[in-house]
N, C-alpha and C positions, 0 to 999 in steps of 0.2 A: 398511520399503519405503524404497529410496533416492529422495531428492528433490533435484532441482538447487536450489542456492542461488538466491535471487532478491533483488536489492538495487535498490531504486527511490528516486529523490529526488523530493521533493514541494517545488517552489519556492514554493508558496503565491503571494502577491501580489508577486512579485519577477520581474524579467526583461524586458529590452528587446533591441532588435536587437543592441546592442553586446555583449550577453552570449552571443551564439552561439559566441563564441570558447571560453568555458568549456565549453559543450556539446561542441564539437569535442574539446577535451582530455579530457573525460570519455569520450567515445565512443572515442577512441584507446586509453585505458587499459582499456576494456571489452574491446576487440579483443585485448589481451594476456592476458585472463582468460577464454578461451572456455568454461571449466567453469562459469561463473557467468552467470546471466541478469541483465542490467543495464538500467535504463531511467530516464527523467526524465518526471515529470508537471510540465508547465510552463503558464504562462498560454496560453489559447486563441488569443491574438493572435500567439503565437510558433510554434504547432505546425507550420504549413506551412513556414515558413522553416527551422526546425530539421530537418524531414524532408529538406528539399532539401539542406541543409548536411551532414548525416550519414546518407546512405542506409544503410539496413540496421540502424541503431541504433534501439532502441525508444523512442518518444516517445509521451507520453499526456497526458490532461486530468485536471483535478482534481474535476470534478464533471460531471453529465450529467442531462438532463431525462428523465423516465420515459416521456414519449411520443415518438413519431417525429416528429411535426410538429405545428404549430397555432399558435394566437394565444397565444404565451408570450414576450412581449417580453423580450429579454435573455438567453434561455435557449440551450442547445446540446444538440442531440439526439446519440444515439449514432452514427446515420448520418453527421451532419456531421463528428464526431470522426474517424471512419473515412475519410471523403472527403477530409479534410485530411491523411491519412497516419498518424493516431494509431492506436496498437494497445493502449493501456492506459487505464483510467479508475479514478480512486479514488472510492468512494462511502461515505457515512456518517462522513466525518471528523468528529471531535469539534467542530472548529471550525464546521462545517456544522450539525451536530446542535444546537449551542449557540446560535450567533448566528442561524442561519436557522430554528431550531425544527423541524428535520427529524424526522419520526417513523420508528419502525422500519419501519412499513408503506411509507412513501415511499422509505426506503433500499432496502428489498426490490425495489420496483418499478423503481428505478433500476439495481439489480443485474441484474435480469431484462432491462432494455433494453440494458445493455452486453453481456450474453451473446448476446442475439439478434443484435447487430451484429458478433459475432466478436471483441469486445475482451477482453483480460485484465482482469477486474474485481477490484480490491483492496478488499474489504469491511472497514471499520474498526469495531472495538468497543473499549470501554474505560471505566474508571470514574473518578469524581472522587475528590479527597482526602478529602472527608467520608465517602464511601461506603467507601474503603478503611479509614479509621480506625475506622469503625463495624463492621468485620469482615464487610462485605457484598459484597466485591469480586468473589468467585467466583459467587455466585448472580446478582449483577446483570449481569455480563458474559455469562454463559451465557444468561440470559433475553433479553438484547439480541441475542445471536447467534441464538438460535432464532427470534425474531421477524423478524429482518433477512434470514435465508438465503433466497435465491431458491427459487421452487417448481419450478424446472427439475429434471429428472431427471439431466441431464448437467452436472456441475459441473467439468468438466475445465479451464474457463477461469476458475475462481474461486481467488483467494487470500484469506486472512484476515490482517488486521493488528491485532494487540492493541497498543493505545496507552493506557497509564495516563495519563490527561489531566493529572495533577498533575506528570507528568514531561516534558511537551511544552514545549520552549523554556525550561525553567526550570534546565537543568543537573543536575537530580535525575535518577536513574535507579533504576528498581526493582532490588531485590537479585537475584542470580542465583537464589536460592531462590524468590522471588516470581515471576520469569519462568518458572522451571520448573513451578511449581504451576500457573499460569495456562495456559500452552501445553499442558501435559498434559491438563488438564480441557477445553480447547478441542478437542484431538485426540479425546479420548473421545466428546465430543458429536458431533463430525463422523462418527466411525465408527458410533456409534449411529444417526445419522440416515441416513448414506449407505452403510453397510456397508464393503466393501473399498476403495471409491472415496474414502471419507473418509480413508483413510491416505495418499492421494496429493495431497490439498489442502494447499498450502503455507501455513504460518502464520508471519507476519512479526512482528518486534518493531519498535514505534515509540515513541520517547520519549527524546530527548537522546542518540541513538546518535552516538558521536564516534570518531575514530581510535584514542584510548586505551582505549576499553571495548569495541569491536566484537568482538575476538577472544573475550573472555570471554563475550559474549552469543551468539556463533555456536557456542560450545561446547555450549550446552544442546540436549538431544536433539531436542526438537520446535520449535526455533527454525530456520526454513528460510531465514532472510534477514532483511532489515530494510527499513522504510520510514523514510526519512531526511529530516529537515527542514532546519534551518539549514546543517548540515554538507554538504548537497549543492549549495549555491550556488556553491561554489569547487572547482575540481578539486583543489587541493592538499589540501583537507579530505576530499573524497569518495573519491579514488582510494586512500588507505590502507584505507578501509572495504571497497572492492572487493577489495583484495588480501588483507584479513583473511578475507573470505568464500571466496576462492579457496583458502586454506590449509586451510579446513575442508570443502572440496567433496569 
């Protein structure tokens, strides 16, 4: 099944008004690669300004509360993200699971909230270095995925991001064989769970994706794009990754 490549930057806790210039440059590059879906998940404080600055370009958030409203100080609902013009949300990122102790059940509820609001939900799964070294990477990630998948029957708005935790921000990257094995296993689980629809869910790789390794990563059969961290902060680093995806589209 043909799937459009999806490349999304995760700015994490980076970005102020002055950085909208980088967003404009990235959006301009995305317009030159219409065969690739491109977006940026930026701090919530920037979403509305970015949407105004680059109309038509996909802007998103890095987290969402699983409830639509309520007494949840400091939280942002899916409705609020959409109201600000956002169209994407990341859920279950390893930094949230670790630092904020988010459970699979909470991640699943957040996924469902994002889908209800019509957002593209990028659901992250991944393993730590001790788990990888113990030979438990595959069963660990597949258990995490099974427990985090939304209970919705229509998952057209869902993408999965496999992020080996030990490769995030470290400069290390999983080998191509490692990526192939994990993405193939995730694909099988998605098709087992969702039937033919599982073949249409995009699976992204996230973990020190750089201009110099993107083409190799995008060559893997079940790699449908990337969730990019540090290299998405500067247009000069992110644009070559978009271009690499376009060549594989």
